[in-house]
N, CA and C atoms as a LAMMPS dump frame, in Angstrom:
ITEM: TIMESTEP
0
ITEM: NUMBER OF ATOMS
402
ITEM: BOX BOUNDS ff ff ff
-5.0000000000000000e+02 5.0000000000000000e+02
-5.0000000000000000e+02 5.0000000000000000e+02
-5.0000000000000000e+02 5.0000000000000000e+02
ITEM: ATOMS id mol type element x y z
1 1 1 N 30.822 400.24 304.169
2 1 2 C 30.926 400.953 305.427
3 1 3 C 29.515 401.26 305.927
4 2 1 N 29.339 401.218 307.244
5 2 2 C 28.076 401.628 307.844
6 2 3 C 28.362 402.699 308.883
7 3 1 N 27.437 403.651 308.967
8 3 2 C 27.626 404.817 309.824
9 3 3 C 26.394 405.062 310.67
10 4 1 N 26.608 405.496 311.891
11 4 2 C 25.525 405.97 312.748
12 4 3 C 25.887 407.393 313.16
13 5 1 N 25.072 408.342 312.721
14 5 2 C 25.254 409.746 313.084
15 5 3 C 24.331 410.036 314.261
16 6 1 N 24.895 410.586 315.329
17 6 2 C 24.123 410.842 316.547
18 6 3 C 24.285 412.312 316.922
19 7 1 N 23.162 412.97 317.206
20 7 2 C 23.212 414.356 317.678
21 7 3 C 22.564 414.431 319.05
22 8 1 N 23.263 415.051 319.988
23 8 2 C 22.716 415.264 321.323
24 8 3 C 21.889 416.546 321.301
25 9 1 N 20.574 416.404 321.317
26 9 2 C 19.674 417.559 321.286
27 9 3 C 19.149 417.926 322.673
28 10 1 N 19.766 417.391 323.714
29 10 2 C 19.386 417.758 325.076
30 10 3 C 20.309 418.887 325.544
31 11 1 N 19.941 419.592 326.598
32 11 2 C 20.826 420.631 327.123
33 11 3 C 21.93 420.063 328.026
34 12 1 N 21.98 418.739 328.162
35 12 2 C 22.906 418.112 329.11
36 12 3 C 23.895 417.184 328.424
37 13 1 N 24.953 416.869 329.146
38 13 2 C 25.958 415.917 328.698
39 13 3 C 25.378 414.505 328.736
40 14 1 N 25.627 413.722 327.699
41 14 2 C 25.217 412.318 327.658
42 14 3 C 26.485 411.473 327.719
43 15 1 N 26.527 410.537 328.662
44 15 2 C 27.644 409.6 328.766
45 15 3 C 27.273 408.349 327.991
46 16 1 N 28.214 407.837 327.207
47 16 2 C 27.929 406.651 326.402
48 16 3 C 29.117 405.705 326.404
49 17 1 N 28.801 404.426 326.301
50 17 2 C 29.782 403.371 326.062
51 17 3 C 29.279 402.64 324.835
52 18 1 N 30.089 402.617 323.779
53 18 2 C 29.636 402.041 322.514
54 18 3 C 30.567 400.926 322.064
55 19 1 N 29.964 399.979 321.356
56 19 2 C 30.682 398.802 320.897
57 19 3 C 30.409 398.584 319.413
58 20 1 N 31.445 398.237 318.69
59 20 2 C 31.347 397.892 317.281
60 20 3 C 31.517 396.384 317.158
61 21 1 N 30.611 395.711 316.471
62 21 2 C 30.631 394.25 316.279
63 21 3 C 30.572 393.482 317.601
64 22 1 N 30.099 394.062 318.676
65 22 2 C 30.062 393.382 319.96
66 22 3 C 31.41 393.35 320.659
67 23 1 N 32.355 394.146 320.196
68 23 2 C 33.699 394.179 320.77
69 23 3 C 33.769 395.042 322.014
70 24 1 N 34.986 395.439 322.398
71 24 2 C 35.169 396.243 323.614
72 24 3 C 34.408 397.566 323.536
73 25 1 N 33.928 398.005 324.687
74 25 2 C 33.177 399.255 324.777
75 25 3 C 34.152 400.44 324.807
76 26 1 N 33.797 401.492 324.073
77 26 2 C 34.572 402.733 324.058
78 26 3 C 33.738 403.817 324.737
79 27 1 N 34.386 404.667 325.523
80 27 2 C 33.695 405.735 326.242
81 27 3 C 33.559 406.985 325.376
82 28 1 N 32.389 407.612 325.469
83 28 2 C 32.122 408.871 324.774
84 28 3 C 31.409 409.813 325.733
85 29 1 N 31.765 411.087 325.67
86 29 2 C 31.029 412.141 326.358
87 29 3 C 30.407 412.986 325.262
88 30 1 N 29.094 412.904 325.13
89 30 2 C 28.387 413.573 324.043
90 30 3 C 27.815 414.89 324.546
91 31 1 N 28.439 415.98 324.135
92 31 2 C 28.051 417.307 324.609
93 31 3 C 26.785 417.797 323.912
94 32 1 N 26.08 418.663 324.589
95 32 2 C 24.842 419.245 324.07
96 32 3 C 25.082 419.923 322.723
97 33 1 N 24.204 419.614 321.749
98 33 2 C 24.273 420.253 320.443
99 33 3 C 25.31 419.697 319.491
100 34 1 N 26.123 418.746 319.92
101 34 2 C 27.194 418.222 319.078
102 34 3 C 26.738 416.986 318.306
103 35 1 N 27.388 416.764 317.145
104 35 2 C 27.159 415.583 316.309
105 35 3 C 28.317 414.606 316.508
106 36 1 N 28.009 413.326 316.486
107 36 2 C 29.014 412.277 316.616
108 36 3 C 28.749 411.243 315.531
109 37 1 N 29.814 410.685 314.948
110 37 2 C 29.672 409.654 313.927
111 37 3 C 30.426 408.416 314.38
112 38 1 N 29.723 407.292 314.397
113 38 2 C 30.315 405.994 314.718
114 38 3 C 30.308 405.19 313.425
115 39 1 N 31.449 404.594 313.059
116 39 2 C 31.568 403.946 311.756
117 39 3 C 32.206 402.569 311.867
118 40 1 N 31.822 401.694 310.942
119 40 2 C 32.418 400.371 310.857
120 40 3 C 32.423 399.899 309.416
121 41 1 N 33.282 398.939 309.122
122 41 2 C 33.329 398.344 307.792
123 41 3 C 32.45 397.102 307.775
124 42 1 N 31.71 396.914 306.689
125 42 2 C 30.891 395.709 306.546
126 42 3 C 31.823 394.507 306.48
127 43 1 N 31.635 393.581 307.398
128 43 2 C 32.435 392.367 307.454
129 43 3 C 31.521 391.181 307.19
130 44 1 N 31.794 390.402 306.146
131 44 2 C 30.944 389.24 305.856
132 44 3 C 30.985 388.229 307
133 45 1 N 29.894 387.523 307.194
134 45 2 C 29.775 386.467 308.207
135 45 3 C 29.932 386.972 309.636
136 46 1 N 29.753 388.262 309.849
137 46 2 C 29.82 388.846 311.189
138 46 3 C 28.555 389.666 311.377
139 47 1 N 28.047 389.708 312.603
140 47 2 C 26.906 390.57 312.884
141 47 3 C 27.426 392.003 312.987
142 48 1 N 27.234 392.773 311.936
143 48 2 C 27.724 394.152 311.863
144 48 3 C 26.809 395.043 312.69
145 49 1 N 27.296 395.495 313.84
146 49 2 C 26.46 396.256 314.765
147 49 3 C 27.214 397.445 315.351
148 50 1 N 26.427 398.426 315.751
149 50 2 C 26.894 399.498 316.631
150 50 3 C 25.887 399.54 317.773
151 51 1 N 26.368 399.282 318.984
152 51 2 C 25.512 399.251 320.172
153 51 3 C 26.058 400.251 321.178
154 52 1 N 25.175 401.025 321.797
155 52 2 C 25.603 401.995 322.809
156 52 3 C 24.734 401.908 324.055
157 53 1 N 25.385 401.96 325.201
158 53 2 C 24.702 402.172 326.475
159 53 3 C 24.871 403.651 326.778
160 54 1 N 23.754 404.331 327.006
161 54 2 C 23.802 405.777 327.213
162 54 3 C 23.134 406.165 328.518
163 55 1 N 23.623 407.264 329.067
164 55 2 C 23.07 407.763 330.321
165 55 3 C 22.916 409.276 330.227
166 56 1 N 21.692 409.741 330.519
167 56 2 C 21.368 411.164 330.569
168 56 3 C 20.816 411.433 331.958
169 57 1 N 21.641 412.015 332.815
170 57 2 C 21.289 412.187 334.227
171 57 3 C 20.851 410.839 334.799
172 58 1 N 19.6 410.716 335.297
173 58 2 C 19.153 409.445 335.89
174 58 3 C 18.571 408.497 334.846
175 59 1 N 18.396 408.956 333.624
176 59 2 C 17.846 408.115 332.55
177 59 3 C 18.974 407.339 331.884
178 60 1 N 18.665 406.135 331.432
179 60 2 C 19.681 405.327 330.772
180 60 3 C 19.012 404.336 329.839
181 61 1 N 19.827 403.704 329.029
182 61 2 C 19.295 402.675 328.148
183 61 3 C 20.374 402.108 327.253
184 62 1 N 20.104 400.93 326.724
185 62 2 C 20.964 400.292 325.743
186 62 3 C 20.287 400.392 324.385
187 63 1 N 21.013 400.868 323.377
188 63 2 C 20.419 401.142 322.073
189 63 3 C 21.266 400.538 320.957
190 64 1 N 20.63 399.767 320.085
191 64 2 C 21.283 399.239 318.897
192 64 3 C 21.145 400.304 317.81
193 65 1 N 22.238 400.983 317.497
194 65 2 C 22.196 402.071 316.524
195 65 3 C 22.29 401.565 315.091
196 66 1 N 22.903 400.408 314.918
197 66 2 C 22.994 399.798 313.595
198 66 3 C 23.061 398.291 313.772
199 67 1 N 22.299 397.569 312.953
200 67 2 C 22.348 396.106 312.961
201 67 3 C 21.994 395.622 311.565
202 68 1 N 22.968 395.052 310.877
203 68 2 C 22.744 394.608 309.5
204 68 3 C 21.763 393.446 309.416
205 69 1 N 21.486 392.772 310.544
206 69 2 C 20.591 391.613 310.544
207 69 3 C 19.195 391.906 311.084
208 70 1 N 18.907 393.135 311.461
209 70 2 C 17.625 393.452 312.09
210 70 3 C 16.908 394.533 311.288
211 71 1 N 15.783 394.182 310.699
212 71 2 C 15.056 395.145 309.877
213 71 3 C 14.265 396.154 310.706
214 72 1 N 14.182 395.964 312.031
215 72 2 C 13.438 396.898 312.88
216 72 3 C 14.273 398.097 313.295
217 73 1 N 15.564 397.975 313.17
218 73 2 C 16.435 399.091 313.509
219 73 3 C 17.245 399.43 312.267
220 74 1 N 18.032 400.444 312.342
221 74 2 C 18.785 400.887 311.179
222 74 3 C 19.672 399.749 310.678
223 75 1 N 19.506 399.38 309.419
224 75 2 C 20.256 398.245 308.881
225 75 3 C 20.646 398.445 307.427
226 76 1 N 20.664 399.654 306.953
227 76 2 C 20.952 399.915 305.55
228 76 3 C 22.401 399.58 305.233
229 77 1 N 22.611 398.673 304.301
230 77 2 C 23.967 398.316 303.89
231 77 3 C 24.561 399.513 303.138
232 78 1 N 25.775 399.867 303.481
233 78 2 C 26.461 401.011 302.876
234 78 3 C 25.635 402.294 302.991
235 79 1 N 24.931 402.429 304.098
236 79 2 C 24.109 403.62 304.288
237 79 3 C 24.377 404.273 305.62
238 80 1 N 23.794 405.425 305.77
239 80 2 C 23.934 406.182 307.005
240 80 3 C 22.666 406.054 307.833
241 81 1 N 22.829 405.998 309.139
242 81 2 C 21.705 405.988 310.072
243 81 3 C 21.754 407.292 310.852
244 82 1 N 20.626 407.946 310.965
245 82 2 C 20.54 409.228 311.667
246 82 3 C 19.788 409.036 312.976
247 83 1 N 20.4 409.489 314.077
248 83 2 C 19.802 409.393 315.408
249 83 3 C 19.887 410.744 316.092
250 84 1 N 18.925 411.023 316.961
251 84 2 C 19.029 412.197 317.828
252 84 3 C 18.679 411.776 319.253
253 85 1 N 19.422 412.343 320.191
254 85 2 C 19.191 412.064 321.606
255 85 3 C 18.276 413.155 322.141
256 86 1 N 17.177 412.746 322.782
257 86 2 C 16.24 413.713 323.356
258 86 3 C 15.948 413.341 324.802
259 87 1 N 15.189 414.162 325.468
260 87 2 C 14.798 413.882 326.851
261 87 3 C 13.947 412.616 326.943
262 88 1 N 13.251 412.255 325.866
263 88 2 C 12.384 411.068 325.87
264 88 3 C 13.127 409.782 325.537
265 89 1 N 14.286 409.88 324.892
266 89 2 C 15.039 408.703 324.485
267 89 3 C 15.803 408.994 323.211
268 90 1 N 16.072 407.946 322.426
269 90 2 C 16.755 408.107 321.155
270 90 3 C 15.747 408.024 320.027
271 91 1 N 15.894 408.925 319.09
272 91 2 C 14.994 408.998 317.949
273 91 3 C 15.768 408.548 316.715
274 92 1 N 15.294 407.469 316.067
275 92 2 C 15.864 407.029 314.8
276 92 3 C 15.078 407.733 313.694
277 93 1 N 15.773 408.51 312.882
278 93 2 C 15.11 409.272 311.832
279 93 3 C 14.987 408.416 310.578
280 94 1 N 13.752 408.175 310.148
281 94 2 C 13.465 407.368 308.967
282 94 3 C 12.507 408.163 308.091
283 95 1 N 12.952 408.525 306.895
284 95 2 C 12.12 409.282 305.96
285 95 3 C 11.473 410.489 306.642
286 96 1 N 12.285 411.264 307.328
287 96 2 C 11.843 412.482 308.026
288 96 3 C 10.845 412.226 309.148
289 97 1 N 10.766 410.999 309.624
290 97 2 C 9.909 410.672 310.769
291 97 3 C 10.782 410.108 311.877
292 98 1 N 10.289 410.264 313.106
293 98 2 C 11.026 409.806 314.284
294 98 3 C 10.447 408.49 314.788
295 99 1 N 11.322 407.486 314.921
296 99 2 C 10.948 406.247 315.603
297 99 3 C 11.638 406.313 316.959
298 100 1 N 10.848 406.451 318.042
299 100 2 C 11.4 406.707 319.371
300 100 3 C 11.725 405.414 320.107
301 101 1 N 12.931 405.353 320.661
302 101 2 C 13.367 404.283 321.555
303 101 3 C 13.544 404.948 322.915
304 102 1 N 12.653 404.652 323.842
305 102 2 C 12.599 405.369 325.127
306 102 3 C 13.705 404.918 326.083
307 103 1 N 14.042 405.842 326.995
308 103 2 C 14.98 405.535 328.076
309 103 3 C 14.361 404.496 328.998
310 104 1 N 15.202 403.713 329.659
311 104 2 C 14.749 402.781 330.694
312 104 3 C 14.74 403.555 332.007
313 105 1 N 13.573 403.793 332.558
314 105 2 C 13.475 404.541 333.818
315 105 3 C 13.043 403.644 334.969
316 106 1 N 13.004 402.332 334.738
317 106 2 C 12.491 401.417 335.758
318 106 3 C 13.588 400.731 336.558
319 107 1 N 14.829 400.774 336.092
320 107 2 C 15.897 400.08 336.81
321 107 3 C 17.033 401.042 337.119
322 108 1 N 17.775 400.725 338.17
323 108 2 C 18.976 401.489 338.485
324 108 3 C 20.084 401.007 337.573
325 109 1 N 20.983 401.907 337.213
326 109 2 C 22.037 401.549 336.279
327 109 3 C 23.299 402.295 336.657
328 110 1 N 24.423 401.651 336.459
329 110 2 C 25.698 402.285 336.744
330 110 3 C 26.69 401.899 335.67
331 111 1 N 27.511 402.847 335.246
332 111 2 C 28.568 402.564 334.29
333 111 3 C 29.824 402.026 334.98
334 112 1 N 29.768 401.827 336.292
335 112 2 C 30.952 401.341 337.004
336 112 3 C 31.429 400.037 336.396
337 113 1 N 32.729 399.944 336.182
338 113 2 C 33.322 398.707 335.688
339 113 3 C 33.841 397.944 336.896
340 114 1 N 32.992 397.12 337.475
341 114 2 C 33.297 396.451 338.736
342 114 3 C 34.493 395.516 338.607
343 115 1 N 34.687 394.918 337.438
344 115 2 C 35.801 393.993 337.246
345 115 3 C 37.134 394.7 337.459
346 116 1 N 37.219 395.978 337.108
347 116 2 C 38.488 396.689 337.212
348 116 3 C 38.724 397.304 338.591
349 117 1 N 37.738 397.241 339.471
350 117 2 C 37.886 397.837 340.789
351 117 3 C 38.494 396.834 341.767
352 118 1 N 39.329 397.313 342.698
353 118 2 C 39.921 396.396 343.67
354 118 3 C 38.859 395.805 344.598
355 119 1 N 39.09 394.574 345
356 119 2 C 38.172 393.905 345.919
357 119 3 C 38.382 394.459 347.32
358 120 1 N 37.295 394.872 347.975
359 120 2 C 37.388 395.392 349.335
360 120 3 C 37.055 394.319 350.359
361 121 1 N 36.025 393.546 350.081
362 121 2 C 35.571 392.547 351.044
363 121 3 C 35.262 391.254 350.308
364 122 1 N 35.648 390.159 350.903
365 122 2 C 35.31 388.85 350.354
366 122 3 C 34.637 388.058 351.458
367 123 1 N 33.434 387.558 351.185
368 123 2 C 32.711 386.76 352.18
369 123 3 C 33.153 385.312 352.053
370 124 1 N 33.803 384.797 353.089
371 124 2 C 34.235 383.408 353.073
372 124 3 C 33.101 382.481 353.48
373 125 1 N 32.302 382.903 354.427
374 125 2 C 31.11 382.157 354.823
375 125 3 C 29.909 383.025 354.503
376 126 1 N 29.027 382.513 353.703
377 126 2 C 27.85 383.284 353.321
378 126 3 C 27.078 383.73 354.552
379 127 1 N 26.695 384.988 354.577
380 127 2 C 25.881 385.609 355.618
381 127 3 C 26.595 385.766 356.953
382 128 1 N 27.815 385.321 357.092
383 128 2 C 28.502 385.522 358.348
384 128 3 C 29.347 386.795 358.314
385 129 1 N 29.877 387.137 357.155
386 129 2 C 30.753 388.299 357.034
387 129 3 C 30.062 389.376 356.207
388 130 1 N 29.133 390.062 356.814
389 130 2 C 28.426 391.132 356.118
390 130 3 C 28.925 392.453 356.671
391 131 1 N 29.202 393.374 355.774
392 131 2 C 29.712 394.672 356.188
393 131 3 C 28.689 395.754 355.881
394 132 1 N 28.532 396.682 356.792
395 132 2 C 27.707 397.854 356.535
396 132 3 C 28.539 398.963 355.912
397 133 1 N 29.818 398.702 355.716
398 133 2 C 30.758 399.708 355.266
399 133 3 C 31.473 399.266 353.995
400 134 1 N 30.788 399.111 352.877
401 134 2 C 31.468 398.611 351.666
402 134 3 C 32.473 399.578 351.105
């Protein structure tokens, strides 16, 4: 089993979508001061991962919380990974030291699932049917 323990150390709510083994994303609302544990079973011949897209107000980022194939991020077989969410990004705790993974502040990001939203406008001829009212 592999575990990623995450604590929200910010005063704000963190929205997250997390995936185990690259599968479907699950929604999480991570409240200030709370601990969360994401767990998976080690599966041979599979990339054993926990990946989360997180958003803290206007800050956001994609973070690999566990990867059995990557020695740069938490990859301990049958071990626990400790993370904390801060205003600067996510901190991976290694031997009582923080390895910081910063938020992406250079791009706009939205958790909107566009595939599930109804289509409002379809352009049949490119540049001829443009709407100012999407």
